[in-house]
C-alpha positions as CSV (number, residue, x, y, z in Angstrom):
1,N,-2.9,-0.5,-23.4
2,I,0.4,0.8,-21.9
3,S,-1.4,3.8,-20.6
4,N,-4.0,1.5,-19.0
5,I,-1.4,-0.6,-17.4
6,L,0.3,2.4,-15.9
7,G,-3.0,3.5,-14.5
8,Q,-3.7,0.0,-13.1
9,V,-0.3,-0.5,-11.4
10,S,-0.1,3.0,-9.9
11,L,-2.3,2.4,-6.8
12,P,-0.7,-0.9,-5.8
13,L,2.8,0.5,-6.4
14,I,2.2,3.5,-4.2
15,A,1.1,1.1,-1.4
16,A,3.9,-1.3,-2.3
17,V,6.5,1.3,-1.5
18,G,5.2,1.6,2.0
19,L,4.7,-2.1,2.5
20,S,8.2,-2.8,1.3
21,I,9.7,-0.4,3.9
22,V,7.7,-2.3,6.6
23,L,9.1,-5.6,5.2
24,F,12.6,-4.1,5.1
25,S,12.2,-3.5,8.9
26,G,11.3,-7.1,9.5
27,E,7.6,-6.6,10.0
28,V,4.4,-6.8,7.9
29,D,1.2,-4.8,7.5
30,I,-1.8,-6.5,6.0
31,S,-4.3,-3.8,7.0
32,I,-3.7,-1.6,3.9
33,G,-6.7,-3.0,2.0
34,S,-9.2,-2.1,4.7
35,L,-7.4,1.2,5.2
36,Q,-8.2,2.1,1.6
37,A,-11.9,1.8,2.3
38,F,-11.7,3.5,5.7
39,V,-9.8,6.7,4.8
40,A,-12.1,7.4,1.9
41,L,-14.9,8.0,4.5
42,P,-13.5,11.3,5.9
43,L,-12.3,12.3,2.5
44,V,-15.8,12.1,0.8
45,T,-17.7,13.2,3.9
46,V,-15.7,16.4,4.3
47,M,-15.8,17.1,0.6
48,N,-19.6,16.8,0.6
49,A,-19.9,19.0,3.7
50,T,-17.4,21.7,2.8
51,G,-16.8,21.4,-1.0
52,S,-13.0,21.4,-0.2
53,F,-10.9,18.6,-1.7
54,A,-7.8,19.8,0.1
55,L,-9.5,19.7,3.5
56,G,-10.9,16.2,2.8
57,A,-7.5,14.9,1.6
58,I,-5.6,16.3,4.6
59,L,-8.1,14.7,7.0
60,A,-7.8,11.4,5.1
61,L,-4.0,11.4,5.3
62,I,-4.2,12.3,9.0
63,T,-6.6,9.4,9.5
64,G,-4.3,7.1,7.7
65,A,-1.3,8.3,9.7
66,M,-3.1,7.7,13.0
67,V,-3.8,4.1,11.9
68,G,-0.1,3.7,11.3
69,V,0.7,5.2,14.7
70,I,-1.6,2.7,16.4
71,N,-0.1,-0.2,14.5
72,G,3.4,1.0,15.2
73,F,2.6,1.6,18.9
74,I,1.1,-1.9,19.4
75,V,4.0,-3.6,17.6
76,T,6.9,-1.7,19.1
77,R,5.7,-0.8,22.6
78,L,3.3,-3.6,23.4
79,K,5.4,-6.1,21.5
80,V,2.5,-7.8,19.7
81,N,3.3,-9.7,16.5
82,S,2.9,-7.4,13.5
83,L,0.9,-10.0,11.6
84,I,-1.6,-10.4,14.4
85,T,-1.7,-6.6,15.0
86,T,-2.4,-5.7,11.4
87,L,-4.8,-8.6,10.9
88,G,-6.8,-7.2,13.9
89,M,-6.7,-3.7,12.3
90,Y,-7.8,-5.2,9.0
91,Y,-11.0,-6.6,10.5
92,S,-11.6,-3.5,12.8
93,L,-11.3,-1.0,9.9
94,R,-13.5,-3.1,7.6
95,G,-16.1,-3.6,10.3
96,A,-16.1,0.2,10.9
97,V,-16.6,0.9,7.2
98,Y,-19.6,-1.5,7.1
99,L,-21.1,0.1,10.2
100,I,-20.7,3.6,9.0
101,T,-21.8,3.1,5.4
102,K,-24.3,0.3,6.1
103,K,-22.8,-1.3,3.0
104,V,-24.0,1.5,0.8
105,A,-21.5,3.6,-1.1
106,I,-21.3,7.3,-0.1
107,A,-21.2,9.2,-3.4
108,E,-19.1,12.3,-3.8
109,R,-21.4,15.2,-4.5
110,S,-19.1,18.3,-4.4
111,G,-18.5,18.1,-8.1
112,K,-14.8,19.1,-7.8
113,D,-13.0,18.7,-11.1
114,L,-9.6,18.3,-9.3
115,F,-11.0,15.3,-7.3
116,F,-12.0,13.6,-10.6
117,F,-8.9,14.4,-12.5
118,I,-6.3,13.2,-10.0
119,G,-7.7,9.7,-10.4
120,N,-9.0,9.7,-13.9
121,G,-7.1,12.4,-15.9
122,K,-4.2,11.9,-18.2
123,L,-1.2,14.2,-19.0
124,F,-0.9,14.6,-22.8
125,H,-3.9,12.2,-23.0
126,F,-1.5,9.3,-22.2
127,F,0.2,9.4,-18.8
128,P,-2.4,8.9,-16.0
129,Y,-1.9,11.4,-13.2
130,P,-1.8,8.6,-10.6
131,S,1.2,7.1,-12.5
132,I,3.0,10.5,-12.4
133,L,2.5,10.5,-8.6
134,M,3.5,6.9,-8.5
135,F,6.9,7.6,-10.1
136,A,7.5,10.7,-7.9
137,I,6.9,8.6,-4.7
138,L,8.9,5.7,-6.1
139,F,12.0,7.7,-7.0
140,T,11.9,9.8,-3.8
141,F,11.9,6.7,-1.6
142,M,14.4,4.9,-3.8
143,F,16.8,7.8,-3.1
144,I,16.0,7.8,0.6
145,M,16.5,4.0,1.1
146,K,19.7,3.9,-1.0
147,N,21.5,7.2,-0.2
148,T,20.5,8.2,3.3
149,S,21.3,7.0,6.8
150,Y,17.6,6.4,7.4
151,G,17.5,3.8,4.6
152,R,20.7,2.1,5.8
153,R,19.4,1.9,9.4
154,M,16.1,0.4,8.2
155,Y,17.9,-2.4,6.3
156,A,20.1,-3.0,9.4
157,V,17.0,-3.3,11.6
158,G,15.5,-5.8,9.3
159,G,18.7,-7.7,8.8
160,N,19.4,-8.2,12.5
161,A,17.6,-6.1,15.1
162,E,19.8,-7.1,18.0
163,V,23.0,-6.1,16.1
164,A,21.3,-2.9,15.0
165,R,20.4,-2.1,18.6
166,A,24.0,-2.9,19.7
167,I,25.4,-0.3,17.4
168,G,23.1,2.4,18.6
169,I,20.1,2.3,16.3
170,N,16.7,2.8,17.9
171,V,15.0,-0.3,16.5
172,E,11.5,0.6,17.9
173,K,11.6,4.1,16.4
174,M,12.6,2.8,12.9
175,K,9.9,0.2,12.9
176,F,7.3,2.7,14.2
177,S,8.2,5.1,11.3
178,A,7.9,2.3,8.8
179,F,4.3,1.6,9.9
180,V,3.4,5.3,9.7
181,I,4.9,5.7,6.2
182,C,3.1,2.6,5.0
183,S,-0.3,3.8,6.2
184,V,0.2,7.3,4.7
185,L,1.2,6.0,1.3
186,S,-1.7,3.5,1.4
187,S,-3.9,6.5,2.2
188,I,-2.7,8.3,-0.9
189,S,-3.6,5.3,-3.0
190,A,-7.0,5.3,-1.2
191,I,-7.6,8.9,-2.3
192,L,-6.8,8.0,-5.9
193,L,-9.2,5.0,-5.7
194,A,-12.0,7.1,-4.3
195,S,-11.5,9.5,-7.1
196,R,-11.8,6.7,-9.7
197,L,-14.9,5.3,-8.0
198,G,-16.4,8.8,-7.3
199,S,-17.4,7.5,-3.8
200,A,-16.4,6.0,-0.5
201,N,-17.2,2.4,-1.3
202,H,-17.4,-0.3,1.4
203,M,-16.0,-2.8,-1.1
204,A,-12.9,-0.8,-1.8
205,G,-9.6,-2.5,-1.2
206,Q,-10.9,-6.0,-0.8
207,G,-8.0,-8.3,-1.5
208,F,-5.7,-5.3,-2.2
209,E,-3.3,-6.2,0.6
210,F,-2.6,-9.7,-0.9
211,Q,-2.1,-8.3,-4.4
212,V,0.5,-5.9,-3.0
213,V,2.2,-8.6,-0.9
214,A,2.4,-10.9,-3.9
215,A,3.9,-8.2,-6.1
216,V,6.6,-7.1,-3.7
217,V,7.7,-10.6,-2.8
218,L,7.7,-11.4,-6.6
219,G,10.0,-8.4,-6.9
220,G,12.5,-9.9,-4.5
221,V,11.5,-8.2,-1.2
222,S,12.0,-10.8,1.6
223,L,9.3,-11.5,4.1
224,S,12.1,-12.0,6.7
225,G,13.3,-8.4,6.5
226,G,16.4,-6.6,5.4
227,I,16.5,-7.8,1.8
228,G,15.1,-6.3,-1.4
229,T,14.8,-3.0,-3.2
230,L,12.1,-0.6,-4.2
231,L,13.0,-1.1,-7.8
232,G,12.4,-4.8,-7.4
233,A,9.1,-4.1,-5.8
234,F,8.2,-1.9,-8.8
235,I,9.1,-4.7,-11.2
236,G,7.0,-7.1,-9.2
237,V,4.0,-4.8,-9.3
238,L,4.5,-4.3,-13.0
239,I,4.8,-8.0,-13.8
240,L,1.7,-8.8,-11.8
241,G,-0.2,-5.9,-13.4
242,I,0.8,-7.0,-16.9
243,I,-0.3,-10.6,-16.1
244,Q,-3.7,-9.4,-14.8
245,N,-4.1,-7.0,-17.7
246,G,-3.4,-9.8,-20.2
247,L,-5.8,-12.2,-18.5
248,G,-8.5,-9.6,-18.7
249,M,-7.9,-8.9,-22.4
250,L,-8.1,-12.7,-23.0
251,N,-11.5,-12.7,-21.2
252,V,-10.2,-15.2,-18.6
253,L,-12.9,-15.9,-16.0
254,T,-12.4,-14.0,-12.7
255,M,-12.1,-17.2,-10.7
256,W,-9.2,-18.3,-12.8
257,Q,-7.6,-14.9,-12.5
258,L,-7.8,-15.2,-8.7
259,A,-6.4,-18.8,-8.9
260,I,-3.5,-17.6,-11.0
261,T,-2.8,-14.7,-8.7
262,G,-2.9,-17.1,-5.7
263,S,-0.4,-19.4,-7.4
264,I,1.9,-16.5,-8.0
265,I,1.8,-15.6,-4.3
266,I,2.6,-19.2,-3.3
267,M,5.5,-19.4,-5.8
268,S,6.9,-16.1,-4.7
269,V,6.9,-17.1,-1.1
270,A,8.4,-20.5,-1.9
271,I,11.2,-18.8,-3.9
272,D,11.8,-16.4,-1.1
273,E,12.2,-19.3,1.4
274,F,14.4,-21.2,-1.0
275,K,16.7,-18.2,-1.3
276,K,16.9,-17.8,2.4
277,R,17.9,-21.5,2.9
278,R,20.5,-21.2,0.1
279,A,21.9,-18.1,1.9
């Protein structure tokens, strides 16, 4: 069951690292669920046409990065609220997926073993490959956020953008980079999800963004920016994953699982607001 939990939390944790960085900057991105479904389209389409997983994955990551560029440009240059921007992107991407797929999953027909194993294989028959990638991404960005000037500048931007600008930090550039990182990491989780499903599925990623937001806030990442750690985000994802895993093992009805997850979201946000008022 530990192996199963590691596999279950790997996708939301990879996306949570990117979302946490956006939250550190004082912004938010709720388009990541629709992005999961959208970037799977070029991945599977290219693989079916060329038989190349590498080419499909590269195009999927580029597609995801471009979504991040668009989000970042609208927020930093056009000064549109990030919640509104990414909500619009959420619906735009989901609508595009429905139009392209006509609500029918596009099966992967190239038969590439690598594509199957990255999402379903296990090292030593215990460690899911997605969990290995999860820890690699987590530790890399933990080091970046804690030990580099980039991380310190990002926290400064989220803590007080005007003060950060006054000391010479390019606030718009930092926020722009956060959106791109978030979309690229979400695209990596999308590739892993497509591998598990064996297709580009129009239903992929539904509710994913709220699961990730709940987990990172539960882990102590503030919605107001500048507060939290990636280790805390990991713990939040792990706690939520264990709860969902336990509810599944107890055969709790799906509607009650959703209700419990929703309650956790509300409590997490309430705790975050309480801490801000205490501060």
